[in-house]
C-alpha positions in Angstrom: 7.9 -12.6 -21.8 7.7 -10.0 -19.2 10.2 -9.8 -16.3 9.3 -10.3 -12.7 6.4 -8.0 -11.9 5.6 -8.7 -8.2 5.8 -5.1 -7.2 3.4 -2.9 -5.3 0.5 -2.6 -7.8 -1.6 -4.9 -5.6 -1.8 -2.1 -3.0 -5.3 -1.1 -4.1 -6.9 1.9 -5.6 -6.6 4.2 -2.6 -2.9 3.6 -2.1 -2.1 3.5 -5.8 -4.0 6.5 -7.0 -5.6 8.5 -4.2 -2.5 8.9 -2.1 -0.3 10.0 -5.0 -2.9 12.5 -6.1 -3.0 13.9 -2.5 0.8 14.0 -2.4 0.9 15.9 -5.7 -1.9 18.3 -5.1 -2.7 18.6 -1.4 0.4 20.3 -0.1 0.8 22.7 -3.1 -2.9 23.7 -2.8 -2.7 24.3 0.9 0.6 26.1 0.4 -0.9 28.4 -2.3 -4.0 29.2 -0.2 -2.0 29.8 3.0 0.6 32.1 1.4 -2.0 34.0 -0.5 -3.8 34.4 2.9 -0.5 35.5 4.5 0.2 38.0 1.7 -3.3 39.5 2.0 -3.0 39.7 5.7 0.2 41.6 5.4 -1.3 43.8 2.7 -4.2 44.7 4.9 -2.0 45.5 7.9 0.3 47.7 5.7 -2.8 49.4 4.0 -4.3 50.2 7.4 -1.0 51.7 8.6 -0.6 53.7 5.4 -4.1 55.0 5.4 -3.8 56.1 8.9 -0.5 57.8 8.1 -2.1 59.6 5.1 -5.1 60.7 7.2 -2.7 62.1 9.9 -0.4 63.9 7.4 -1.4 67.6 7.7 1.0 68.7 4.9 -1.3 67.2 2.3 -4.0 69.1 0.5 -7.4 67.6 0.4 -7.0 66.5 -3.2 -3.5 65.0 -2.5 -5.0 63.1 0.5 -7.8 61.7 -1.6 -5.4 60.6 -4.3 -3.1 58.9 -1.8 -6.0 57.2 0.0 -7.4 55.9 -3.4 -3.9 54.8 -4.4 -3.3 52.7 -1.3 -6.8 51.3 -1.3 -6.6 50.1 -4.9 -3.0 48.9 -5.2 -1.9 46.3 -2.6 1.5 46.7 -1.0 2.6 43.3 -2.4 2.4 44.8 -5.8 4.2 47.9 -4.9 7.1 46.1 -3.2 7.7 44.4 -6.6 8.6 47.8 -8.0 12.3 48.6 -7.7 12.0 52.2 -6.7 9.4 51.5 -4.1 11.2 48.4 -2.8 14.2 50.4 -2.0 12.2 52.3 0.6 11.0 49.1 2.3 13.0 47.3 5.0 14.9 44.2 4.0 12.8 42.1 6.3 9.6 43.1 4.7 11.0 42.6 1.2 12.1 39.1 2.2 8.6 38.2 3.6 6.9 39.3 0.4 9.6 37.5 -1.6 8.8 34.3 0.3 5.0 34.7 -0.2 5.4 35.4 -3.9 7.7 32.5 -4.7 5.8 30.0 -2.5 2.7 30.9 -4.5 4.5 30.6 -7.8 6.0 27.2 -6.9 2.7 25.9 -5.6 1.0 26.9 -8.8 3.7 25.3 -11.0 3.6 22.2 -8.8 -0.1 21.8 -9.3 0.1 22.5 -13.1 2.9 20.0 -13.7 1.1 17.5 -11.5 -2.0 17.7 -13.8 0.2 17.5 -16.9 2.0 14.4 -15.4 -1.3 12.5 -14.8 -2.6 13.4 -18.3 0.7 12.4 -20.0 1.0 9.2 -18.0 -2.6 8.2 -18.6 -2.4 9.0 -22.4 0.9 7.1 -22.8 -0.5 4.0 -21.1 -3.6 4.1 -23.3 -1.5 4.4 -26.4 0.7 1.5 -25.3 -2.3 -0.9 -24.8 -1.8 -2.6 -28.1 1.8 -1.7 -29.0 5.0 -3.2 -27.4 7.0 -0.6 -29.2 5.1 2.2 -27.4 5.4 0.3 -24.2 9.2 0.3 -24.6 9.3 4.0 -25.4 7.1 4.9 -22.4 9.5 3.1 -20.1 12.7 4.2 -21.8 11.7 7.9 -22.0 9.0 8.3 -19.4 10.7 6.7 -16.4 13.9 8.8 -16.4 11.8 12.0 -16.9 9.6 10.8 -14.0 12.6 10.3 -11.7 13.8 13.8 -12.4 10.4 15.2 -12.0 9.7 13.4 -8.7 13.1 14.7 -7.4 12.2 18.3 -8.3 8.7 17.8 -6.8 10.3 16.6 -3.6 12.6 19.7 -3.5 9.8 22.1 -4.2 7.3 20.5 -1.8 10.1 20.3 0.8 10.6 24.0 0.5 6.9 24.6 0.9 6.8 22.4 4.0 9.8 24.1 5.5 8.3 27.5 4.9 5.0 26.5 6.3 6.7 25.1 9.5 7.7 28.7 10.2 4.9 30.8 8.8 1.8 28.9 10.1 2.8 29.4 13.7 4.2 32.8 13.1 1.2 34.2 11.3 -1.6 32.6 13.3 -0.1 32.3 16.8 2.7 34.9 16.8 5.3 32.3 17.7 7.8 30.1 15.9 9.1 26.7 17.0 12.7 26.2 16.2 12.6 22.5 16.9 9.7 22.0 14.5 11.5 24.0 11.8 14.7 22.0 12.3 13.0 18.6 12.2 11.1 19.4 9.1 14.2 20.8 7.4 16.3 17.8 8.4 13.7 15.3 7.0 13.5 17.2 3.8 17.3 17.2 3.4 17.4 13.5 4.1 14.6 12.6 1.7 16.1 14.7 -1.1 19.6 13.1 -0.4 18.2 9.6 -0.5 16.3 10.2 -3.7 19.3 11.8 -5.4 21.5 8.9 -4.3 19.1 6.3 -5.7 18.9 8.2 -9.0 22.6 7.7 -9.6 23.0 4.3 -8.0 23.7 1.5 -10.3 21.2 -1.3 -9.9 22.2 -4.9 -10.5 19.6 -6.7 -12.6 21.4 -10.0 -12.9 19.1 -13.0 -12.1 20.6 -16.1 -10.4 19.5 -19.6 -11.4 20.2 -22.9 -9.8 21.2 -26.0 -11.8 23.9 -27.2 -14.3 24.4 -26.5 -17.9 23.3 -29.3 -20.2 26.4 -31.1 -21.5 26.3 -31.3 -25.3 27.3 -35.0 -25.1 25.4 -36.3 -22.1 22.3 -34.3 -23.1 22.6 -34.6 -26.9 19.2 -36.3 -27.4 17.5 -33.6 -25.2 19.2 -30.8 -27.1 18.2 -32.4 -30.4 14.5 -32.5 -29.3 14.7 -28.8 -28.3 16.2 -27.9 -31.6 13.5 -29.8 -33.4 10.8 -27.9 -31.4 12.5 -24.6 -32.3 12.3 -25.5 -35.9 8.6 -26.3 -35.7 7.8 -22.9 -34.2 10.3 -20.9 -36.2 12.5 -20.0 -33.2 16.2 -19.8 -32.8 17.5 -22.5 -30.4 18.5 -21.3 -26.9 22.2 -20.5 -26.3 22.1 -22.2 -22.9 20.0 -25.0 -21.4 20.1 -25.2 -17.6 19.0 -28.4 -15.9 17.6 -27.7 -12.4 14.9 -28.8 -10.0 12.7 -25.8 -10.0 8.9 -26.1 -10.1 8.6 -24.6 -13.6 10.1 -24.3 -17.1 11.0 -20.8 -18.4 13.0 -18.9 -20.9 14.8 -15.7 -20.4 17.1 -13.3 -22.3 17.9 -11.3 -19.3 21.4 -11.3 -17.6 21.5 -14.7 -15.9 24.1 -16.0 -13.4 24.7 -19.7 -12.9 27.3 -20.7 -10.3 29.0 -17.3 -10.5 29.2 -17.6 -14.3 27.3 -15.1 -16.4 25.3 -16.7 -19.2 25.0 -14.8 -22.4 22.1 -14.9 -24.9 18.9 -16.9 -24.5 18.6 -19.3 -21.6 16.1 -22.2 -21.3 15.7 -23.5 -17.7 14.3 -27.0 -17.4 13.2 -28.8 -14.3 14.4 -32.4 -14.1 12.3 -32.7 -11.0 9.1 -32.0 -13.0 10.1 -33.6 -16.3 10.0 -37.1 -14.8 6.3 -36.7 -14.0 5.3 -35.6 -17.6 4.6 -37.7 -20.6 7.0 -37.0 -23.5 4.1 -35.4 -25.5 3.1 -33.3 -22.5 6.7 -32.0 -21.9 7.0 -31.2 -25.7 3.7 -29.2 -25.5 4.9 -27.2 -22.5 8.3 -26.5 -24.0 6.7 -25.5 -27.3 4.7 -22.9 -25.4 8.0 -21.5 -23.9 9.8 -21.6 -27.2 6.9 -19.8 -29.0 8.0 -16.7 -27.1 11.2 -16.8 -29.2 9.2 -16.4 -32.3 7.6 -13.1 -33.4 8.9 -10.1 -31.5 8.1 -11.3 -28.0 11.6 -11.6 -26.9 12.8 -8.6 -28.9 10.8 -6.3 -26.7 11.1 -8.4 -23.6 14.9 -8.1 -23.8 14.5 -4.3 -23.7 11.5 -4.0 -21.4 12.3 -6.6 -18.8 15.6 -5.1 -17.5 13.9 -1.7 -17.2 11.0 -3.2 -15.2 13.5 -4.9 -12.9 15.4 -1.6 -12.3 12.1 0.2 -11.7 10.9 -2.3 -9.2 14.2 -2.3 -7.3 14.2 1.5 -7.3 10.6 1.4 -5.9 11.7 -1.1 -3.3 14.5 1.2 -2.2 12.1 4.2 -2.0 9.7 2.1 0.0 12.4 1.0 2.5 13.6 4.6 2.8 10.8 5.7 5.1 11.3 9.4 4.5 11.0 8.7 0.7 7.5 7.0 1.0 5.8 10.1 -0.6 8.0 9.7 -3.6 7.4 5.9 -3.7 3.6 6.3 -3.7 3.8 8.9 -6.5 6.1 6.9 -8.7 4.3 3.6 -8.0 1.2 5.1 -9.6 3.1 5.3 -12.9 4.3 1.8 -12.5 0.8 0.5 -11.9 -0.6 2.3 -14.9 2.1 0.7 -17.0 1.2 -2.7 -15.5 -2.3 -2.5 -17.0 -0.8 -2.1 -20.4 1.9 -4.8 -19.8 -0.7 -7.2 -18.5 -3.0 -6.7 -21.5 -0.3 -7.4 -24.1 1.3 -10.1 -21.9 -2.0 -12.1 -21.8 -2.3 -11.8 -25.5 1.2 -13.2 -25.9 0.5 -16.1 -23.6 -2.7 -16.9 -25.5 -0.7 -17.0 -28.7 1.9 -19.3 -27.1 -0.8 -21.6 -25.8 -2.3 -21.8 -29.3 1.0 -22.6 -30.9 1.7 -25.3 -28.3 -1.7 -26.9 -28.9 -1.3 -26.7 -32.7 2.2 -28.3 -32.7 1.3 -31.1 -30.2 -2.4 -31.3 -29.3 -4.8 -29.5 -27.0 -5.1 -32.5 -24.8 -1.4 -33.0 -24.4 -1.0 -29.3 -23.5 -3.8 -29.5 -21.1 -2.4 -32.5 -19.4 1.0 -30.9 -19.1 -0.5 -27.7 -17.6 -2.5 -29.7 -15.0 0.5 -31.8 -14.0 2.9 -28.8 -13.8 0.4 -26.8 -11.6 -0.2 -29.8 -9.4 3.5 -30.4 -9.0 4.1 -26.8 -7.9 1.2 -26.9 -5.5 2.3 -30.2 -3.9 5.9 -29.1 -3.6 4.9 -25.9 -1.9 2.7 -27.8 0.5 5.4 -30.4 1.3 7.9 -27.7 2.0 5.5 -25.8 4.2 4.6 -28.9 6.2 8.2 -29.7 6.8 9.1 -26.1 7.7 6.4 -26.1 10.4 8.1 -29.0 12.2 8.9 -27.9 15.7 12.1 -29.9 16.1 15.6 -30.1 14.6 15.5 -32.0 11.3 18.4 -34.5 10.9 17.3 -35.1 7.3 15.0 -33.3 4.9 13.2 -35.5 2.4 11.3 -33.0 0.2 11.9 -35.0 -3.0 11.0 -38.3 -1.5 7.7 -37.0 -0.1 6.8 -35.5 -3.5 7.7 -38.8 -5.3 5.5 -40.9 -2.9 2.5 -38.5 -2.9 2.4 -37.1 -6.4 0.0 -39.4 -8.2 -2.4 -39.5 -5.3 -2.3 -35.8 -4.9 -2.8 -35.4 -8.7 -6.1 -37.1 -8.5 -7.3 -35.1 -5.5 -6.0 -32.0 -7.2 -8.3 -32.7 -10.2 -11.3 -32.9 -7.8 -10.7 -29.5 -6.3 -13.6 -27.0 -6.9 -11.2 -24.1 -7.3 -8.9 -25.9 -9.9 -10.2 -23.6 -12.7 -9.0 -20.5 -10.9 -5.4 -21.7 -10.5 -2.6 -20.2 -12.4 0.7 -21.7 -13.7 3.6 -20.6 -11.5 6.1 -18.6 -13.6 8.7 -16.0 -12.8 8.2 -13.9 -15.9 5.0 -14.5 -17.8 1.4 -13.4 -17.0 -0.8 -16.5 -17.2 -4.6 -16.5 -17.3 -6.5 -18.8 -14.9 -6.5 -22.5 -15.9 -10.2 -22.6 -16.9 -9.8 -19.8 -19.4 -6.7 -21.3 -20.9 -8.4 -24.7 -21.3 -11.6 -23.3 -22.7 -9.7 -21.3 -25.3 -8.3 -24.7 -26.5 -11.7 -26.4 -26.5 -11.0 -28.4 -23.3 -13.7 -28.5 -20.7 -12.6 -27.6 -17.2 -14.8 -30.0 -15.2 -13.8 -32.6 -12.6 -14.8 -35.7 -14.6 -12.8 -34.7 -17.7 -9.8 -33.5 -15.7 -9.6 -36.7 -13.7 -9.8 -38.7 -17.0 -6.8 -36.7 -18.3 -4.7 -37.3 -15.1 -5.5 -41.0 -14.3 -2.4 -42.3 -16.1 1.1 -41.4 -14.7 3.5 -39.6 -16.9 6.3 -41.7 -18.6 9.1 -39.2 -18.0 10.2 -39.4 -21.6 12.2 -36.2 -21.7 13.8 -37.0 -18.3 15.3 -40.1 -19.9 16.9 -38.1 -22.7 19.5 -36.8 -20.3 22.3 -39.3 -19.5 22.8 -39.2 -15.7 19.6 -37.3 -15.1 19.0 -39.0 -11.7 22.5 -38.1 -10.4 22.2 -34.5 -11.6 18.8 -34.2 -10.0 19.8 -35.9 -6.7 22.9 -33.7 -6.3 20.8 -30.6 -6.6 18.1 -31.9 -4.2 20.9 -32.6 -1.7 22.1 -29.0 -1.9 18.6 -27.6 -1.7 17.5 -29.8 1.2 20.6 -29.0 3.2 20.0 -25.3 2.8 16.3 -25.9 3.7 17.4 -27.7 6.8 19.7 -24.9 7.9 17.0 -22.3 7.4 14.6 -24.4 9.3 17.0 -24.8 12.2 17.6 -21.0 12.3 13.9 -20.3 12.4 13.5 -22.6 15.4 15.5 -20.2 17.5 12.8 -17.6 17.0 9.9 -20.0 17.5 11.1 -21.7 20.7 10.5 -20.7 24.3 13.3 -23.2 25.3 12.2 -25.8 27.8 14.5 -28.7 27.0 18.3 -29.0 26.7 18.0 -29.5 23.0 15.8 -26.4 22.5 18.2 -24.4 24.7 21.1 -25.6 22.6 19.4 -24.3 19.4 18.6 -20.9 20.9 22.1 -20.5 22.3 23.6 -21.5 18.9 21.7 -18.7 17.2 22.1 -16.2 20.1 25.3 -16.9 21.9 25.4 -16.2 25.6 26.9 -12.8 26.5 28.4 -12.2 29.9 28.7 -8.7 31.4 31.4 -8.1 33.9 
């Protein structure tokens, strides 16, 4: 199972690869060309002055004059000033100018060279990791820290180039310099470097919060027994924690998880009571077998190592994106993240297909298909109900999300099966990469057509797993009450931004969010 991967790799080819390439190569290339031009311009001016001086020197013999003229025509001043004996005869200002030109060209060349090496190494590492979780892990474990250091060095080097250009472009071509421009460029470079260095050493919290309650060993003994039996079937170790919630999905995680300010250790299985009651016992078993199949093999072994790194990377990228002046670094580093995503997605889909196959083999393809359809339909209906309620343009005294889902689910299920786009839908999941529904069903030999789907969904689920938990209704209801109250509060807060108050009630809402301020 892969960790949350809802980053910026949806930005498109231009923003993901073209912009980073421009950021890596454009400024160093322009810098190299400009400072070579500046060096040559100064060389030509100095050569002209020296040649005129030699021609005017009456103390030289004709042979000495010809030798001197040939010497200054063939050897540029920039080369001579690099010689210690000759440099001592040059003014400090001239030496500094040539020192600047030389090092800006060297830094530009090195920046371009290492940029090429970066893209070659990143591309090769991603290709090698296409079929190996071990190499995936090594790429992230070794490659990302190196990339962070490299990007910081690139930022410093390109910042120096930009700072030097802010002076020399106007000085060389227009014979002026603009102090404000130099100051602003220098300030932005210092801020960007400071932010990147701060983020490099900042500790990023990767704990994931879940809502629900831990399954009580006594009240949920039948449920835990069924889970243990499924684990035995697929050759997996039972989870250390089972969380009963009202989410719109089931999922497993070995990542740091926090439940009600308590940090859970080990493997955590999150079950949705709200969804279990709509599933047949066999359907729920099939879906849970799919999740538990990730505990077999080496799926979770590498997930436990890769997922936290991905989360840290994504939060680091988020901080760079929000930093404004660090956007160039963001685009550059996001190209690496996107290349890794291709590899992660490829292996992730293979793992999901394996888990689907194990689920179908240990239950039946039909039960698994029914469970998939009901779970996707539940998530779709729940999202629709919440959206409809949130759009209400008045204060809600009571929010009835669960009641609306209960009353509309079976009817919605049948209309859902008739949707022309049902085959393209994907199962909602915080961690795993799921293929579209039609491809998952076809892999199991189940036709994805309206008539067959409606036949699968015509009978309501019996909620067999829901009944395995003593007090399931009370546990579910308590969590719905908390969620619906939070939903009501968020809705009321949003009204203050939506209203142009016309009534006393509307004015009361706006004033509550934005208390009146009196100026004396």
